[in-house]
N, C-alpha and C positions, 0 to 999 in steps of 0.2 A: 430422706437425707441421712447419709452415713459419714462416718469419719474413719480415718486410718491412723494408727500410731506407728511411727518409725522409731526404732530404738537402737542405741549402741550400748551394749552391756559388757562388763568385764567377765572374766571366767567365773567369778563368784556370783554371777547373775545380778549384780548391782548395776542399775542404770547409770550411764555416764552422760547420755544425751538423749533427748526426746524431741521429736518433731511431729506435730499433728497436722494432717492435711484432710482434704475432702476425700471421701471414699473412692471416687472414680479416678483419683490421681495415681499414676504409676509409681512403683517402688523404686526402680532404678534412678529416675531423675532426682530423688530425694537423698541419694547416697552421699553426695558432697555436703549437703546442708546438715545432715546428721553428724558427719565427721567434723565439720567446722564448728559445731556447737559443743564439742568436748572440752571441758575445763575440769581438770583434776587438781585440787589444791595440794600443795606440798606440805610436808611436816616442817614446821618452823617457817623460816623466811624463804622467799623466792617466788617467782612467777608460777602460775598454775601450768601443769602439763597440758599441751594441746594436741600432741601427736602420739597415737598409740604405736607400740612396737610392731604389732601385727594385726591384720584384719582378717577375720574368717567370715565368709558369706556364702549363700547358695548361688547356683548358677544364674539366677535372674539378675545378679549384680555384676556379671562378667563382661559387660560391654567394654569396647575399646576406650571409650571416654573415661569410665571409672578406673580402668587399669592405668591409663595415662595419668590420671589425677594422683593415684597412689604412688606411681613412679616419681612424679614431680616432687611429692612431699617426702620421698624416701621411706615409705611405709611398705613393709613386706605384706604379702597377702596369700591367703589360701582360698581360692575361688575356683570351683571345678569349671572346666571348659564345657561349653554347650556342644552336644553331639549334633553334627550336621547330618540332616536327613537327605537322602537322595530321592529325587522325584522319579517315579516310575513313568515310563513312556508307553 
């Protein structure tokens, strides 16, 4: 039995959100759950920040669903496109 830790961290490497799943679960389906759990308290009064300015991720998270989610929430992203391989005949 294994586990997998999915993280959202700031540039200073401080964790902002942590989701733990079973080891056989995929990474990409956890993308929304990780971003939904972000809560950054403000200095003084005010509600915590829930939306990052930008998301950087590897190409495993570049699905249409994840990109649509980021567009819907108005979050800019830097996610490389997957290279499409051509099948040889």
